[in-house]
DOGUKE-880992 format. One line per 3 residues: number of its first residue (from 1); their letters; for each residue x, y, z of C-alpha. Coordinates in Angstrom, 2 decimals, m for minus. Layout:
NUM = A = X/Y/Z; ...
// end
This chain:
1 = MAS = 193.45/46.69/29.25; 191.76/49.24/27.00; 188.46/48.18/25.44
4 = VND = 187.63/48.45/21.74; 185.54/51.55/22.46; 188.48/53.16/24.28
7 = VVL = 190.78/52.46/21.34; 188.28/53.91/18.87; 187.77/56.96/21.08
10 = SAT = 191.51/57.54/21.44; 192.04/57.18/17.69; 189.19/59.61/16.99
13 = FLL = 190.54/62.18/19.44; 194.03/61.82/17.97; 192.78/62.36/14.41
16 = LSL = 190.69/65.36/15.39; 193.44/66.90/17.52; 196.08/66.59/14.80
19 = TDF = 193.72/68.00/12.16; 192.69/70.77/14.54; 196.30/71.68/15.32
22 = VGN = 197.54/71.68/11.72; 194.50/73.50/10.34; 194.43/76.25/12.96
25 = VLV = 198.21/76.76/12.88; 197.80/77.31/9.14; 195.04/79.84/9.86
28 = CLI = 197.36/81.72/12.25; 200.22/81.78/9.76; 198.00/83.01/6.93
31 = ILQ = 196.51/85.84/9.00; 199.88/86.91/10.42; 201.53/86.90/6.98
34 = RKR = 198.87/89.01/5.31; 200.86/92.11/6.25; 203.56/90.89/3.85
37 = VKF = 201.20/90.58/0.89; 198.66/92.87/m0.67; 195.86/91.85/1.73
40 = RPS = 195.57/93.84/4.93; 194.32/91.94/7.99; 190.91/93.17/9.13
43 = TLD = 189.38/93.30/12.59; 187.56/90.09/11.75; 190.86/88.45/10.78
46 = FLF = 192.34/89.13/14.20; 189.23/87.76/15.90; 189.56/84.64/13.75
49 = LNL = 193.21/84.51/14.87; 192.11/84.49/18.51; 189.53/81.81/17.70
52 = ALA = 192.23/79.69/16.05; 194.50/80.04/19.11; 191.65/78.87/21.35
55 = DIM = 191.02/75.90/19.05; 194.73/75.01/19.10; 194.58/74.96/22.90
58 = VAV = 191.69/72.48/22.70; 193.72/70.23/20.39; 196.88/70.28/22.51
61 = FAI = 195.25/69.46/25.84; 192.73/66.96/24.47; 195.62/64.59/23.71
64 = PRY = 196.82/63.91/27.31; 193.19/63.73/28.49; 191.72/61.40/25.86
67 = VLN = 194.59/59.95/23.79; 197.48/59.24/26.18; 195.37/58.27/29.21
70 = HAF = 195.86/54.55/28.44; 199.46/54.87/27.32; 201.03/55.33/30.77
73 = AHP = 200.39/54.62/34.43; 198.97/57.80/35.91; 200.70/58.84/39.16
76 = LGS = 198.67/58.76/42.37; 198.53/61.12/45.32; 199.38/64.81/45.13
79 = VGD = 201.44/64.37/41.95; 198.51/62.69/40.21; 196.12/65.42/41.35
82 = FLC = 198.52/68.11/40.09; 198.71/66.44/36.68; 194.91/66.17/36.56
85 = RFI = 194.49/69.86/37.27; 196.98/71.14/34.72; 197.62/68.46/32.07
88 = TGG = 195.66/65.21/32.08; 192.35/66.51/33.45; 191.42/68.63/30.45
91 = NLM = 191.01/71.87/32.40; 193.10/73.85/29.92; 191.21/72.21/27.07
94 = WTG = 187.92/73.52/28.47; 189.53/76.92/29.00; 190.31/77.03/25.28
97 = GAA = 186.76/75.93/24.50; 185.28/78.70/26.65; 187.59/81.28/25.04
100 = SVF = 186.37/80.00/21.67; 182.70/80.71/22.39; 183.46/84.10/23.94
103 = TLV = 185.36/84.96/20.76; 182.38/83.85/18.66; 180.18/86.25/20.65
106 = TIA = 182.70/89.03/20.00; 182.62/88.21/16.29; 178.81/88.45/16.37
109 = FER = 179.04/91.95/17.90; 181.63/92.90/15.26; 179.33/91.69/12.47
112 = RHA = 176.44/93.66/13.98; 178.68/96.72/14.09; 179.77/96.23/10.47
115 = SRP = 176.23/95.70/9.17; 175.05/99.16/10.15; 175.14/101.36/7.02
118 = HQV = 176.58/104.45/8.75; 179.31/102.35/10.42; 180.39/100.07/7.57
121 = RRK = 183.54/102.07/6.91; 184.38/102.28/10.60; 186.29/99.59/12.45
124 = LSK = 186.76/98.69/16.06; 189.83/100.47/17.38; 192.92/98.43/18.18
127 = SKL = 192.59/99.25/21.87; 188.97/97.99/21.96; 189.99/94.90/20.01
130 = RVL = 192.75/94.11/22.51; 190.33/94.55/25.41; 187.78/92.23/23.79
133 = VLS = 190.36/89.54/23.02; 191.89/89.76/26.49; 188.44/89.66/28.08
136 = SWV = 187.56/86.43/26.27; 190.56/84.72/27.90; 190.01/86.30/31.34
139 = FAC = 186.38/85.13/31.42; 187.41/81.67/30.18; 190.01/81.35/32.95
142 = LLN = 187.59/82.56/35.64; 184.91/80.12/34.48; 187.30/77.17/34.69
145 = LPL = 189.11/78.31/37.83; 187.18/76.00/40.23; 188.31/72.93/38.26
148 = FFI = 191.94/73.67/39.10; 191.12/73.14/42.78; 188.77/70.13/42.76
151 = MSY = 190.05/67.87/39.96; 191.72/64.68/41.23; 192.74/61.26/39.90
154 = DDR = 190.45/58.26/40.46; 192.44/55.02/40.09; 189.26/52.90/39.93
157 = SNF = 188.03/54.53/36.73; 191.52/55.51/35.56; 190.16/58.98/34.93
160 = CVE = 190.55/62.47/36.36; 187.29/63.35/38.09; 185.76/66.38/39.76
163 = NWP = 185.91/65.91/43.53; 183.59/68.61/44.85; 183.47/69.25/48.65
166 = HPL = 179.65/69.52/48.62; 177.12/67.72/46.35; 175.28/70.98/45.61
169 = LPK = 178.34/72.70/44.10; 178.66/70.60/40.90; 174.94/71.08/40.23
172 = IYG = 175.34/74.85/40.43; 178.55/74.74/38.40; 176.91/72.64/35.69
175 = IIW = 174.07/75.14/35.38; 176.59/78.01/35.23; 178.52/76.23/32.46
178 = FSV = 175.36/75.52/30.46; 174.24/79.14/30.84; 177.54/80.94/30.27
181 = VGA = 178.89/78.70/27.49; 175.62/77.49/25.98; 172.26/79.19/26.45
184 = IPI = 173.34/82.82/26.92; 175.98/83.13/24.13; 173.86/81.16/21.65
187 = SIM = 170.86/83.39/22.41; 172.97/86.55/22.07; 174.43/85.39/18.76
190 = AVL = 170.98/84.42/17.47; 169.60/87.89/18.24; 172.63/89.71/16.80
193 = YSK = 172.75/87.69/13.60; 169.01/88.06/13.05; 169.57/91.83/13.08
196 = VVY = 172.60/91.47/10.80; 170.62/89.39/8.31; 167.83/91.97/8.41
199 = HLW = 170.24/94.83/7.64; 172.24/93.04/4.94; 169.52/91.10/3.15
202 = VKS = 166.21/92.86/3.90; 166.52/96.50/4.90; 166.70/98.89/1.97
205 = SIA = 168.85/101.44/3.80; 172.03/99.66/2.69; 171.16/100.13/m0.98
208 = RLH = 173.39/103.20/m1.14; 176.44/101.09/m0.35; 178.67/99.79/m3.10
211 = RRA = 177.53/96.35/m4.28; 180.99/94.87/m3.73; 181.03/96.11/m0.14
214 = ILI = 177.64/94.48/0.49; 178.82/91.17/m0.99; 181.95/91.18/1.19
217 = LRK = 179.88/91.86/4.30; 177.42/89.11/3.39; 180.16/86.52/2.79
220 = ATK = 181.90/87.28/6.07; 178.58/87.19/7.90; 177.63/83.84/6.33
223 = MAI = 180.93/82.42/7.55; 180.39/83.76/11.08; 176.82/82.40/11.20
226 = TLT = 178.05/78.99/10.00; 180.63/78.91/12.81; 177.90/79.74/15.33
229 = VIY = 175.54/77.01/14.08; 178.32/74.42/14.15; 179.26/75.50/17.67
232 = SIC = 175.67/75.09/18.88; 175.32/71.62/17.37; 178.67/70.40/18.70
235 = WLP = 178.53/71.82/22.23; 174.93/71.52/23.40; 174.99/67.68/23.81
238 = NLI = 178.01/67.87/26.13; 176.64/70.80/28.12; 173.31/69.04/28.63
241 = LYI = 174.97/65.77/29.62; 177.26/67.62/32.03; 174.22/68.95/33.90
244 = LAF = 172.56/65.52/33.93; 175.74/63.90/35.26; 175.65/65.88/38.50
247 = NIF = 171.90/66.21/38.89; 170.39/62.88/37.76; 172.87/60.32/36.41
250 = YAV = 176.28/60.71/38.04; 177.52/57.53/36.31; 177.26/59.38/32.99
253 = YGS = 180.31/61.52/33.83; 183.39/59.97/32.23; 181.30/57.27/30.51
256 = PLY = 181.77/56.38/26.80; 178.63/58.41/25.99; 180.05/61.45/27.79
259 = RWT = 183.38/61.09/26.00; 181.66/60.91/22.61; 179.98/64.26/23.37
262 = VVL = 183.47/65.62/24.08; 184.43/64.32/20.62; 181.80/66.68/19.22
265 = TCL = 183.34/69.65/21.05; 186.73/68.77/19.57; 185.11/68.39/16.16
268 = NST = 183.90/71.97/16.46; 187.47/73.25/16.83; 188.62/71.01/13.99
271 = VNP = 186.11/72.11/11.35; 186.56/75.87/11.80; 189.53/76.13/9.38
274 = FVY = 187.53/74.20/6.78; 184.69/76.70/7.15; 187.12/79.54/6.44
277 = TFQ = 188.45/77.69/3.38; 185.11/76.75/1.87; 183.39/80.10/2.45
280 = SRR = 186.17/82.59/1.76; 187.77/82.86/m1.68; 190.48/85.09/m0.22
283 = FRA = 191.30/82.50/2.41; 191.41/79.72/m0.22; 193.89/81.80/m2.18
286 = SVK = 195.99/82.26/0.95; 195.94/78.51/1.63; 197.12/77.78/m1.90
289 = RAL = 199.98/80.25/m1.54; 200.95/78.75/1.82; 200.87/75.17/0.53
292 = SCK = 202.89/76.14/m2.53; 205.43/77.96/m0.28; 204.86/81.26/m2.05
// end
């Protein structure tokens, strides 16, 4: 029998997942349809497209993990373990989350590239863009690869858990996750955006640029920085708790507190389309055209 907290958690995950899915699908449609209107998709648009796809993946695979887990009797044995590793265990959800942060780092490098006065009119080539987008997914899959071998179903907790062969391995893996998905990318983005802010708001060498070009760069950069700040706030609690779960308090893993930190990670994917809408007049115009079927 599901507790009140479980029901509230499931309802919250369902609301976030549906909002995430609808919002990011709308983002994908708007970006893909810009070729048919007067706006031409930019390099940043295609990176936002990849970010939206990663967020959609989070929404889709959060539902069997945190919404439907009390709606059916989970199979046991090898079948149950298979479902945990590919559907009900959330491995693909975390793959989408990792791809999301790697895309945010790519966006930060793109903004740094665009903020340089002598490179403002230059764009990343399509071949480089494809390599960067593909790399974000390759690294995300490699980071999550161990989970597809050790995840199994625990009928006592009615939850898919990580069944590591040695107690040292989850400790190392938790530190790797915190570093690769948290500390390192956040530090890189902080350094890159500090340089971008310096070039766009402080350094006088951009004065020779057209004022409209500067305003466009600043708006896009504000949006990218906002996405980075939201990511940091939403992901750090879960990453920290994940390390604590396998180093100090194992009972924390899968607990209501742990699941509420996962809610924050899903919230991050959900709010991204709203950031685009509130901070980009062009995107708001595209949303209005889409909603009015024009």
